[in-house]
matplotlib code that plots the C-alpha trace (Angstrom):
import matplotlib.pyplot as plt

x = [45.3, 45.2, 48.3, 49.9, 49.3, 50.4, 53.8, 54.3, 53.5, 55.7, 58.5, 58.3, 58.0, 61.3, 63.1, 62.4, 63.1, 66.5, 67.3, 66.5, 68.6, 71.7, 71.1, 70.3, 72.2, 74.1, 75.3, 76.8, 80.1, 83.4, 83.8, 87.1, 89.5, 89.5, 87.3, 87.5, 84.3, 83.3, 81.0, 81.7, 79.7, 79.6, 77.9, 76.8, 76.9, 76.6, 79.9, 79.6, 77.2, 78.3, 74.6, 73.8, 72.2, 69.4, 68.4, 71.5, 72.0, 75.5, 76.5, 79.5, 80.0, 82.3, 79.6, 76.6, 75.3, 73.4, 72.6, 70.4, 71.3, 69.0, 67.4, 70.8, 72.7, 74.3, 74.7, 76.2, 77.3, 76.9, 79.3, 81.5, 84.6, 87.7, 89.3, 89.3, 86.2, 84.7, 82.0, 79.2, 77.1, 73.9, 71.3, 68.7, 69.7, 73.4, 76.2, 77.0, 80.4, 82.6, 85.9, 88.2, 88.6, 90.7, 88.5, 90.8, 90.5, 92.5, 90.1, 89.1, 85.4, 82.6, 83.8, 82.5, 81.3, 80.5, 78.1, 77.9, 74.3, 73.7, 72.9, 76.8, 77.5, 74.8, 73.2, 69.7, 67.7, 65.5, 62.8, 60.6, 63.0, 63.1, 60.8, 63.6, 65.9, 68.8, 71.4, 70.8, 74.4, 72.8, 69.8, 69.6, 66.6, 66.5, 65.3, 64.8, 64.2, 62.7, 63.7, 61.6, 64.1, 63.7, 59.9, 59.9, 61.8, 59.2, 56.4, 54.0, 50.7, 50.3, 51.9, 51.2, 53.0, 56.0, 56.5, 56.1, 59.9, 61.3, 62.9, 61.3, 57.9, 55.3, 52.2, 48.9, 47.5, 44.0, 44.6, 45.6, 45.3, 42.9, 42.5, 42.7, 46.3, 47.9, 51.5, 52.9, 56.2, 58.7, 56.0, 53.7, 49.8, 48.9, 47.0, 50.5, 51.8, 51.4, 51.1, 51.7, 51.6, 53.9, 53.6, 49.6, 48.4, 45.8, 45.1, 41.3, 40.2, 37.7, 39.7, 43.3, 43.9, 45.7, 44.8, 47.9, 46.4, 44.8, 48.2, 49.1, 52.9, 52.6, 52.6, 55.5, 59.0, 60.2, 59.0, 60.7, 60.1, 61.0, 61.1, 60.3, 58.3, 57.9, 56.0, 58.6, 57.9, 54.6, 52.3, 50.5, 52.8, 54.0, 55.2, 56.8, 56.1, 55.4, 56.1, 55.2, 57.0, 55.2, 57.0, 58.1, 57.6, 60.2, 62.3, 61.9, 58.3, 57.6, 54.7, 54.1, 51.4, 51.4, 49.1, 49.2, 47.2, 47.3, 45.4, 41.6, 40.9, 43.5, 43.9, 45.6, 45.8, 48.1, 48.6, 50.7, 52.7, 55.2, 57.1, 58.0, 56.5, 56.9, 58.7, 55.5, 56.1, 53.4, 52.6, 49.7, 48.9, 45.7, 45.2, 42.6, 43.0, 40.4, 40.7, 38.3, 40.9, 41.2, 38.4, 34.6, 33.1, 36.8, 36.7, 38.0, 38.1, 40.0, 40.4, 43.5, 44.3, 47.4, 48.4, 51.1, 51.9, 54.8, 56.5, 59.0, 57.4, 60.9, 64.5, 63.9, 60.2, 58.1, 54.7, 53.5, 49.9, 48.9, 45.6, 45.2, 42.1, 41.2, 37.7, 37.8, 34.9, 35.0, 37.6, 34.9, 34.6, 32.4, 32.0, 30.2, 30.4, 29.0, 26.2, 27.1, 29.4, 30.8, 31.2, 33.1, 33.6, 36.4, 36.8, 39.7, 40.9, 43.5, 44.7, 47.9, 49.4, 52.9, 54.6, 58.1, 60.5, 63.8, 62.9, 66.3, 69.9, 69.3, 65.8, 63.6, 59.8, 57.3, 53.6, 51.0, 47.5, 45.7, 42.6, 41.5, 38.3, 37.8, 34.6, 34.5, 31.3, 31.2, 27.9, 26.9, 24.6, 23.2, 24.5, 21.3, 18.7, 21.1, 19.4, 21.0, 21.9, 23.7, 26.1, 28.8, 29.9, 32.8, 32.6, 35.8, 36.7, 39.7, 41.3, 44.9, 47.5, 51.3, 53.8, 57.5, 60.7, 64.3, 66.7, 70.4, 71.9, 75.6, 77.8, 77.1, 73.4, 70.3, 66.7, 63.6, 60.5, 56.5, 53.2, 50.4, 46.5, 43.6, 40.0, 37.9, 34.2, 33.3, 30.1, 30.0, 27.9, 31.2, 30.8, 27.3, 26.7, 28.5, 31.1, 33.8, 37.6, 40.5, 44.3, 46.8, 50.8, 54.1, 57.5, 61.3, 64.2, 67.7, 70.6, 74.3, 76.5, 80.5, 82.4, 82.2, 78.7, 75.3, 73.4, 69.9, 67.6, 63.9, 60.3, 56.7, 53.4, 50.3, 46.9, 43.6, 40.2, 39.5, 42.5, 44.0, 47.9, 51.1, 54.7, 57.3, 60.9, 63.7, 67.7, 69.7, 73.3, 75.0, 78.8, 80.6, 83.9, 84.9, 87.9, 86.0, 82.7, 80.9, 78.1, 77.0, 73.3, 71.7, 68.5, 65.7, 62.5, 59.0, 55.7, 52.3, 49.3, 46.1, 43.1, 40.6, 37.5, 35.4, 37.2, 35.6, 32.2, 30.9, 28.2, 26.1, 24.4, 22.9, 26.2, 27.5, 30.1, 30.5, 32.1, 34.9, 34.6, 37.9, 40.1, 43.8, 46.5, 49.1, 52.5, 56.1, 59.6, 61.6, 65.5, 67.3, 70.8, 72.7, 75.6, 75.8, 79.0, 80.3, 83.7, 84.0, 83.1, 80.9, 79.2, 77.0, 75.8, 73.5, 72.5, 70.1, 68.6, 65.4, 63.7, 60.1, 58.1, 54.6, 52.4, 48.5, 48.3, 44.8, 43.4, 39.9, 38.4, 35.7, 33.2, 32.0, 29.2, 27.8, 28.7, 30.1, 33.6, 35.0, 38.7, 40.6, 44.2, 45.1, 48.2, 51.8, 53.7, 57.5, 58.8, 62.3, 64.1, 66.5, 67.2, 70.0, 70.4, 72.9, 73.6, 76.4, 77.3, 78.4, 80.1, 78.4, 75.7, 74.2, 73.4, 72.1, 70.0, 69.2, 67.5, 66.0, 64.0, 63.0, 60.5, 59.7, 56.3, 55.7, 52.4, 54.3, 50.8, 50.3, 54.0, 53.0, 54.1, 51.4, 50.1, 49.4, 52.2, 55.0, 57.9, 60.5, 60.6, 63.3, 63.4, 65.8, 66.6, 68.6, 68.6, 70.4, 71.0, 72.6, 74.0, 71.5, 68.4, 67.5, 66.4, 65.4, 64.3, 63.6, 62.2, 61.7, 59.5, 59.1, 57.3, 56.2, 52.8, 52.9, 49.0, 47.1, 46.1, 42.7, 43.9, 45.1, 47.7, 49.6, 53.1, 56.8, 57.2, 59.1, 56.9, 58.8, 58.0, 59.9, 59.8, 61.9, 61.7, 63.5, 63.8, 62.8, 63.2, 65.1, 65.6, 66.2, 62.4, 61.3, 61.4, 59.5, 59.6, 58.1, 57.8, 56.7, 55.8, 55.2, 53.4, 54.0, 56.5, 56.4, 52.8, 52.9, 49.7, 50.2, 48.4, 48.3, 45.1, 43.2, 40.5, 42.4, 45.0, 47.4, 46.9, 48.5, 50.8, 49.9, 51.3, 51.1, 52.5, 53.2, 54.2, 55.6, 55.5, 57.7, 58.1, 60.4, 63.4, 65.7, 64.0, 62.7, 64.5]
y = [74.9, 78.6, 79.5, 76.8, 78.3, 81.5, 80.3, 78.6, 81.7, 83.7, 81.4, 81.5, 85.3, 85.4, 83.3, 85.6, 89.0, 87.5, 86.6, 90.0, 91.5, 89.3, 90.7, 94.4, 96.8, 97.9, 94.4, 93.6, 92.8, 94.2, 96.1, 96.1, 99.0, 101.8, 104.7, 104.4, 102.7, 101.3, 99.2, 95.4, 93.6, 90.1, 87.5, 84.0, 81.5, 77.7, 76.1, 74.0, 75.6, 79.2, 80.1, 82.7, 81.6, 84.0, 85.0, 83.5, 84.7, 86.5, 87.2, 89.1, 86.9, 89.7, 92.4, 90.2, 91.6, 90.0, 90.7, 88.9, 88.3, 89.4, 87.3, 87.7, 86.5, 90.0, 91.5, 94.7, 95.6, 99.5, 101.5, 98.8, 99.6, 98.3, 95.2, 91.5, 89.7, 86.1, 85.7, 83.0, 82.0, 80.0, 78.9, 76.2, 73.1, 74.3, 73.5, 76.5, 78.1, 80.2, 81.9, 84.9, 88.1, 91.2, 94.4, 97.1, 99.9, 97.8, 94.5, 93.5, 93.7, 92.2, 88.9, 85.6, 83.1, 79.7, 77.3, 73.4, 72.0, 69.4, 67.0, 66.7, 67.0, 64.1, 65.8, 66.3, 69.1, 68.2, 70.2, 67.9, 67.3, 71.1, 73.0, 74.5, 73.6, 71.5, 69.5, 65.8, 65.5, 68.1, 66.3, 64.3, 62.3, 59.1, 60.6, 58.9, 61.0, 59.8, 61.9, 62.4, 60.6, 57.6, 57.9, 58.1, 54.6, 52.9, 50.8, 52.9, 55.1, 56.7, 57.4, 54.3, 52.4, 54.3, 54.3, 50.6, 50.0, 52.4, 50.5, 51.1, 51.8, 49.4, 50.2, 48.7, 48.4, 46.7, 46.0, 47.5, 51.0, 53.5, 50.7, 52.3, 52.4, 53.5, 53.9, 52.4, 53.5, 51.7, 49.3, 52.2, 52.1, 54.1, 56.5, 57.4, 58.6, 62.2, 62.6, 66.2, 67.8, 70.9, 71.2, 70.5, 67.9, 65.7, 63.3, 63.3, 64.7, 62.1, 59.0, 60.3, 58.5, 59.6, 57.4, 57.6, 55.9, 59.1, 61.4, 61.1, 60.9, 63.4, 66.3, 65.2, 66.5, 64.5, 62.6, 63.2, 60.0, 60.9, 57.7, 58.3, 61.0, 64.4, 66.2, 68.9, 70.2, 69.2, 68.0, 64.7, 62.2, 59.5, 57.0, 59.4, 62.0, 61.6, 64.9, 65.4, 68.1, 69.2, 70.2, 73.6, 75.6, 75.4, 78.2, 77.0, 76.2, 72.5, 70.2, 66.5, 64.0, 60.8, 57.7, 54.4, 51.1, 48.0, 44.7, 44.8, 47.9, 50.3, 53.4, 56.5, 60.0, 62.7, 66.3, 68.7, 72.0, 74.4, 77.5, 81.1, 84.0, 87.7, 86.6, 84.5, 80.7, 78.3, 74.6, 72.3, 68.6, 66.8, 63.1, 60.6, 56.9, 54.4, 50.7, 47.6, 46.3, 42.5, 41.8, 41.9, 45.4, 46.9, 49.1, 52.5, 56.1, 59.1, 62.5, 64.5, 68.1, 70.0, 73.9, 76.2, 79.7, 81.7, 85.3, 87.5, 90.7, 92.1, 90.8, 89.6, 88.6, 86.0, 84.6, 81.1, 79.9, 76.1, 74.1, 70.3, 68.1, 64.6, 62.9, 59.1, 56.7, 52.9, 50.5, 49.0, 44.8, 42.2, 40.2, 37.1, 35.0, 38.5, 39.0, 42.4, 44.7, 48.3, 51.1, 54.1, 57.8, 60.1, 63.5, 65.9, 69.4, 71.7, 75.4, 77.0, 80.6, 81.4, 84.7, 84.6, 87.7, 88.9, 92.1, 92.4, 91.1, 88.7, 87.4, 85.4, 85.4, 83.2, 83.5, 80.7, 80.3, 76.9, 75.2, 71.8, 69.8, 66.1, 63.9, 60.6, 58.3, 54.3, 52.6, 49.1, 47.0, 43.5, 41.3, 39.5, 42.6, 45.4, 47.2, 49.7, 48.7, 51.7, 54.5, 56.4, 59.9, 62.1, 65.8, 67.7, 71.5, 72.9, 76.3, 76.9, 79.8, 79.8, 82.2, 81.2, 83.0, 82.1, 84.4, 84.2, 84.8, 84.5, 82.3, 79.2, 79.7, 79.9, 80.0, 78.8, 79.3, 79.7, 79.7, 77.2, 77.8, 75.5, 75.6, 72.6, 72.0, 68.3, 66.1, 62.6, 59.5, 58.6, 61.9, 62.0, 64.8, 68.2, 69.1, 71.8, 71.7, 73.9, 73.5, 75.8, 75.7, 77.5, 75.8, 76.7, 75.1, 76.1, 75.0, 75.3, 74.2, 73.7, 72.0, 68.9, 68.9, 70.0, 70.3, 71.1, 71.9, 72.4, 72.0, 72.5, 73.3, 72.0, 72.8, 71.3, 72.0, 68.2, 66.7, 69.7, 70.5, 68.6, 69.7, 67.9, 68.7, 67.5, 67.2, 65.8, 65.6, 65.0, 64.4, 64.6, 62.5, 64.4, 62.4, 59.0, 60.8, 59.4, 60.8, 59.7, 60.6, 60.5, 62.0, 62.0, 63.1, 63.3, 63.0, 62.3, 60.9, 62.9, 60.2, 60.3, 62.2, 59.0, 57.4, 60.4, 60.7, 57.6, 55.5, 52.7, 51.5, 48.5, 47.1, 47.9, 50.1, 53.4, 56.7, 57.8, 61.5, 61.4, 60.0, 61.2, 61.5, 58.6, 59.9, 58.4, 59.0, 58.0, 57.6, 56.8, 56.5, 55.8, 55.9, 56.5, 56.3, 56.8, 56.1, 54.0, 56.0, 53.3, 52.0, 53.9, 51.9, 53.0, 51.5, 52.6, 51.6, 53.0, 52.6, 54.2, 53.8, 54.5, 55.6, 56.1, 53.6, 53.3, 49.7, 48.2, 47.2, 44.7, 44.6, 40.8, 41.6, 44.4, 43.3, 46.8, 48.0, 51.2, 52.8, 53.5, 54.8, 51.6, 50.5, 50.8, 49.8, 49.4, 49.3, 48.2, 47.6, 48.3, 49.2, 48.8, 50.0, 50.3, 51.3, 50.3, 51.7, 48.7, 48.9, 48.9, 51.4, 48.9, 50.0, 47.8, 48.8, 46.7, 47.6, 45.7, 46.6, 44.9, 45.9, 44.3, 45.7, 44.7, 45.2, 46.0, 45.4, 41.9, 41.3, 39.9, 40.9, 42.9, 41.3, 43.3, 45.4, 44.6, 42.9, 42.4, 43.6, 43.5, 45.8, 44.7, 46.8, 46.4, 49.4, 49.7, 52.8, 53.2, 56.1, 55.7, 56.3, 52.8, 52.3, 49.2, 49.0, 45.7, 46.1, 43.2, 43.8, 41.0, 41.8, 39.7, 41.6, 39.6, 39.1, 37.0, 33.6, 34.8, 37.3, 34.8, 36.8, 36.1, 37.5, 36.3, 36.0, 38.4, 40.5, 41.9, 44.5, 45.5, 48.7, 49.0, 52.4, 53.6, 57.2, 56.7, 59.9, 63.3, 66.5, 70.2, 70.2, 67.5, 63.6, 60.8, 57.6, 54.5, 52.1, 48.5, 47.6, 44.1, 44.4, 41.1, 39.8, 36.2, 36.0, 35.8, 35.6, 38.3, 40.6, 41.6, 39.5, 37.1, 39.5, 42.2, 40.4, 42.3, 41.9, 38.9, 39.4, 42.2, 44.4, 48.1, 50.0, 53.8, 56.5, 59.9, 62.9, 65.6, 69.3, 71.6, 73.9, 71.1, 68.1, 66.7, 64.9]
z = [30.1, 29.2, 31.5, 29.6, 26.1, 27.1, 28.4, 25.3, 23.3, 25.6, 25.1, 21.3, 21.2, 23.6, 21.5, 18.4, 20.4, 21.7, 17.9, 16.8, 19.7, 18.3, 15.1, 15.8, 14.0, 17.1, 17.6, 14.4, 15.3, 14.4, 11.3, 9.5, 10.0, 7.5, 6.5, 2.9, 1.2, -2.4, -4.1, -4.7, -7.6, -9.3, -10.8, -9.7, -12.3, -12.7, -12.8, -16.0, -18.1, -17.1, -17.1, -14.5, -11.2, -10.3, -6.9, -5.0, -1.4, -1.2, 2.3, 4.1, 7.2, 9.0, 8.4, 8.3, 5.2, 2.5, -1.1, -3.4, -7.0, -9.6, -12.4, -14.2, -11.4, -10.6, -7.2, -5.8, -2.2, -1.8, 0.6, 1.4, 3.4, 2.3, 4.0, 4.0, 3.9, 3.7, 1.1, 1.5, -1.5, -1.2, -3.5, -3.5, -5.6, -5.4, -3.2, -0.9, -1.4, 0.9, 0.1, 1.3, -0.9, -0.4, -1.5, -2.3, -4.9, -7.1, -6.7, -10.3, -10.7, -11.3, -9.5, -10.8, -8.3, -9.6, -7.9, -8.6, -9.0, -6.2, -9.1, -9.7, -5.8, -4.9, -2.1, -2.4, -0.6, 2.3, 3.9, 5.8, 8.8, 10.2, 7.6, 6.0, 2.9, 4.2, 2.3, 3.3, 5.2, 7.7, 8.7, 11.8, 10.9, 9.0, 5.7, 2.1, -0.9, -4.3, -7.0, -10.3, -12.3, -10.1, -10.0, -13.9, -14.2, -11.8, -12.9, -10.9, -11.5, -8.2, -4.5, -3.1, -5.7, -5.9, -2.1, -2.1, -2.5, 0.2, 3.1, 6.6, 4.9, 4.2, 2.1, 2.7, -0.8, -1.4, -5.1, -8.2, -9.3, -7.3, -4.5, -1.1, 0.2, 3.7, 4.3, 7.7, 8.9, 11.3, 12.5, 13.3, 12.4, 9.4, 11.4, 12.8, 9.7, 8.5, 4.8, 3.4, -0.1, -0.5, 3.6, 3.5, 5.8, 3.9, 6.7, 7.6, 11.1, 11.0, 10.6, 10.7, 7.5, 4.2, 1.3, -0.9, -4.0, -5.3, -5.8, -9.5, -10.3, -12.9, -10.4, -8.1, -8.2, -5.3, -2.2, 1.2, 3.6, 7.3, 9.5, 13.1, 14.9, 13.3, 15.8, 16.8, 13.1, 12.0, 15.0, 14.9, 13.2, 15.8, 13.0, 10.4, 7.7, 3.8, 2.3, -1.5, -3.2, -6.3, -9.5, -10.2, -13.3, -15.8, -17.4, -21.1, -22.6, -22.5, -23.3, -22.9, -24.0, -22.5, -23.5, -22.1, -22.6, -20.5, -19.6, -18.2, -20.4, -18.2, -20.1, -19.2, -21.0, -19.7, -20.9, -19.2, -20.0, -18.3, -19.2, -17.9, -19.9, -18.8, -15.6, -14.8, -14.1, -15.1, -15.0, -15.4, -15.6, -16.6, -16.3, -16.5, -15.4, -16.2, -15.5, -15.2, -12.6, -11.7, -9.4, -9.8, -9.3, -8.9, -11.9, -11.4, -13.0, -12.0, -13.1, -11.9, -12.3, -10.7, -11.5, -10.4, -11.0, -9.4, -10.0, -8.3, -7.3, -6.5, -6.3, -2.7, -2.9, -4.8, -4.7, -5.7, -6.1, -6.8, -7.2, -7.0, -7.7, -7.7, -8.3, -8.3, -8.5, -8.2, -6.8, -4.9, -3.8, -3.9, -0.7, -1.8, 1.6, 3.2, 0.6, -0.2, -2.5, -2.0, -4.1, -3.5, -4.4, -3.5, -4.4, -3.0, -3.8, -2.3, -2.9, -1.7, -1.6, -0.7, 0.0, 0.5, 1.1, 2.5, 4.7, 6.2, 5.8, 8.7, 8.1, 5.8, 5.9, 4.5, 4.7, 3.4, 3.0, 2.4, 1.9, 1.3, 1.0, 1.2, 0.2, 0.8, 0.3, 0.6, -0.3, 0.4, -1.9, -1.4, -4.4, -5.3, -5.1, -5.7, -2.7, -0.9, 2.5, 4.1, 3.1, 5.2, 4.1, 5.1, 4.2, 5.5, 4.9, 6.4, 6.1, 7.3, 7.8, 8.6, 9.2, 9.0, 9.6, 9.5, 11.4, 10.8, 14.3, 13.2, 10.7, 12.7, 13.9, 12.4, 14.1, 12.1, 13.9, 12.9, 13.6, 12.1, 12.4, 11.2, 11.2, 10.1, 9.5, 9.4, 8.6, 8.9, 10.3, 12.1, 13.8, 14.6, 12.4, 12.0, 14.0, 14.3, 15.0, 15.2, 15.8, 16.5, 17.1, 17.5, 16.8, 16.4, 15.4, 16.3, 13.7, 14.5, 11.5, 11.4, 8.8, 10.8, 12.8, 12.9, 15.9, 15.8, 19.0, 18.5, 19.7, 18.9, 21.1, 19.7, 21.0, 19.4, 20.5, 20.4, 22.4, 24.4, 24.6, 23.2, 23.6, 21.3, 21.9, 19.6, 19.5, 16.8, 16.1, 12.7, 12.6, 9.4, 8.7, 5.5, 5.1, 5.1, 3.5, 6.2, 8.3, 11.8, 12.8, 16.2, 17.6, 20.4, 20.2, 21.7, 19.5, 19.5, 17.4, 17.6, 18.0, 15.0, 16.0, 15.1, 18.2, 20.3, 18.8, 17.0, 18.7, 17.4, 20.2, 18.2, 17.5, 20.9, 19.6, 22.3, 22.0, 24.2, 24.8, 27.0, 24.3, 24.5, 22.1, 22.2, 22.9, 22.0, 23.1, 20.3, 19.7, 16.5, 15.3, 11.9, 9.7, 6.0, 4.0, 0.5, 0.9, -1.9, -5.1, -6.5, -3.3, -0.8, 2.2, 5.2, 8.4, 10.9, 14.4, 16.0, 19.4, 20.3, 23.4, 23.2, 26.0, 26.0, 23.1, 22.0, 22.0, 21.4, 24.9, 24.5, 27.5, 27.4, 30.1, 28.6, 25.0, 24.3, 22.5, 22.6, 21.9, 25.1, 26.0, 28.1, 26.1, 26.3, 23.1, 22.2, 18.6, 18.2, 14.7, 11.9, 8.6, 6.1, 2.5, -0.1, -3.7, -6.1, -9.3, -11.7, -15.0, -18.3, -17.1, -14.3, -10.9, -7.9, -5.3, -1.8, 1.3, 4.4, 7.7, 10.8, 13.3, 16.7, 18.0, 21.6, 23.7, 27.1, 29.0, 27.8, 27.1, 23.5, 19.8, 18.2, 15.1, 11.8, 12.0, 9.0, 10.7, 7.9, 4.4, 1.9, -1.4, -4.5, -7.6, -10.7, -13.1, -16.7, -18.7, -22.3, -23.9, -26.8, -24.6, -23.3, -19.8, -18.0, -13.9, -12.3, -8.8, -6.2, -2.8, 0.0, 3.0, 6.1, 7.3, 10.6, 10.7, 13.0, 11.5, 10.5, 8.4, 5.8, 4.3, 1.3, 2.2, 2.6, -1.2, -3.5, -6.2, -9.0, -11.5, -14.5, -16.7, -20.0, -22.2, -25.2, -26.4, -30.0, -31.7, -30.3, -31.9, -30.8, -30.7, -28.8, -28.4, -28.4, -26.0, -25.7, -22.5, -21.5, -17.9, -16.6, -13.4, -11.1, -13.5, -12.2, -11.5, -7.7, -5.4, -2.8, -0.6, 3.2, 3.4, 1.3, 0.8, -1.0, -3.3, -5.6, -9.2, -10.8, -13.8, -16.2, -19.0, -19.9, -22.8, -22.9, -25.3, -24.4, -26.8, -25.3, -27.0, -25.6, -26.5, -25.2, -26.4, -23.3, -20.7]

ax = plt.figure().add_subplot(projection="3d")
ax.plot(x, y, z, "-o")
ax.set_aspect("equal")
plt.show()
């Protein structure tokens, strides 16, 4: 085992050394002829507003030299030989630009470079797939992005409700706001989905789960959903990855106050502020959500806090720190037929620190520190007497650090590599007391880009104290038919899912529950292919296929003679399916969206379809935006949970939500907006099981006061 780890580390170091050799000064390639030199200066600006674009990276391809624009968008190359060059300008959130320039003593300076924001280029930036910023048309994985504007249009309170409309992803919700919700991607189990907040994993080590009902939408800038294994970049993520990217401080000083009131005493109060002062950006949001909810003993109250600060310590370095906190109580349940009711308390917090710097012309570095605390307590009471029957507590503390580097090998190749370290202290009845766990990993990706294609080769080596070592390679290809505005994608990857530590340690002899100290990770080989096209200006279509073969699948093994049960790696599973989606821009401010997915999940050992995995789903949306500030969004969701007969699911029916909003007042100082949400518009009875039905129709109103130099959005 130790020799395997040493080989993995040696491989990683060799890659970095080789890349550095390629980029050493002695290997910087041919320089243009001529002994005369001069200074080349310029300004980077936005093409429509003519405002400066700060901290853009300007590269001279032939010399492999880079300069970083200052806060006013200005850059300079000193001692530059006269000659003909190619300038390449890159900035997150803008379309990269490349053009030739003849640098002579007569060249007019400063040169002006105009960049187009991606909001006009319609290519979102994705960081989840390769842990580096990439335009969507360079990503071989199947990734869906929800932007802040799209999130704002939904009748949703938390991450779970927003993701409910993403094709290929199913959210198993236990009720209304605050009730437990777990995501399932492409027919996988919910413990196979890794959930990240700005790259921080929030799945618990004890159960391997992430309750996404506790993540407030007010702190989110966008959501990236990668469908299929993400182990080559992130480690344990057999089914997929959900990465929540939080909001960044704004340049102008802004403030928001939101108040909403709905049925069943549902109330939400939210205040936030953002801005930049003395080159220090800041942002904070504070939210309280209260509701009696829609079942007995299901009331819920939660407080959410999020804060972020950031500043540039030099033209090439910046630091960012953030803090998130959630404290939720309630959202319990009453089980009359079983004679007890349950109460829940959930408290989570995390903190991050990031340092990003460009030490040389060919290398970027990023250092991150992070900590996360998670506390969960479930208490069970007898209905008649109110006596405490039992309680389960989970307490986890995790510290992590990461080092990431981006190496520009040449104009076509970029290497991204990194190191992740995590240390956890755990305490729970499910673990038999106190435990410690640690994880470490090295990873790399090599990206080759031309005008027409992107090729990605990568891999990750993980070692965990609880389950040993795993290697997860990945290869992906994107081919762009530029004339047809069409993208072809294909990828092959190996992934794994770490077993929850409760499977390894939890024992309850009285109930026949046995621990399995030899439990192993589940492993998968997955292949995906797809096509996206925007050939027609008003229509975008997407189609994809996927297949995953899982070995060492964990199943519950029952010994009828000894009357015991335990988790064992005895299964082999195959998941096959497809996904389709479209968006159409219609006249009169209307837009239509539709998506669907199908999954066939089969146990290869028993030759039977596995129940409890979503089989088919369909999502429909109709949006309207008027020039006078009126907006309406109608969303419909259909799903077949494929539950066993005892589950008594209320599915295979559409559930519709409607949200309308109107900007009532807008001035240079701010704006005032009102909105109305009708949840479950047609009062449909729905739920993944009869015990956890979703709320019937209920209505909610909200008012938003925004103060800022641009009057809010």
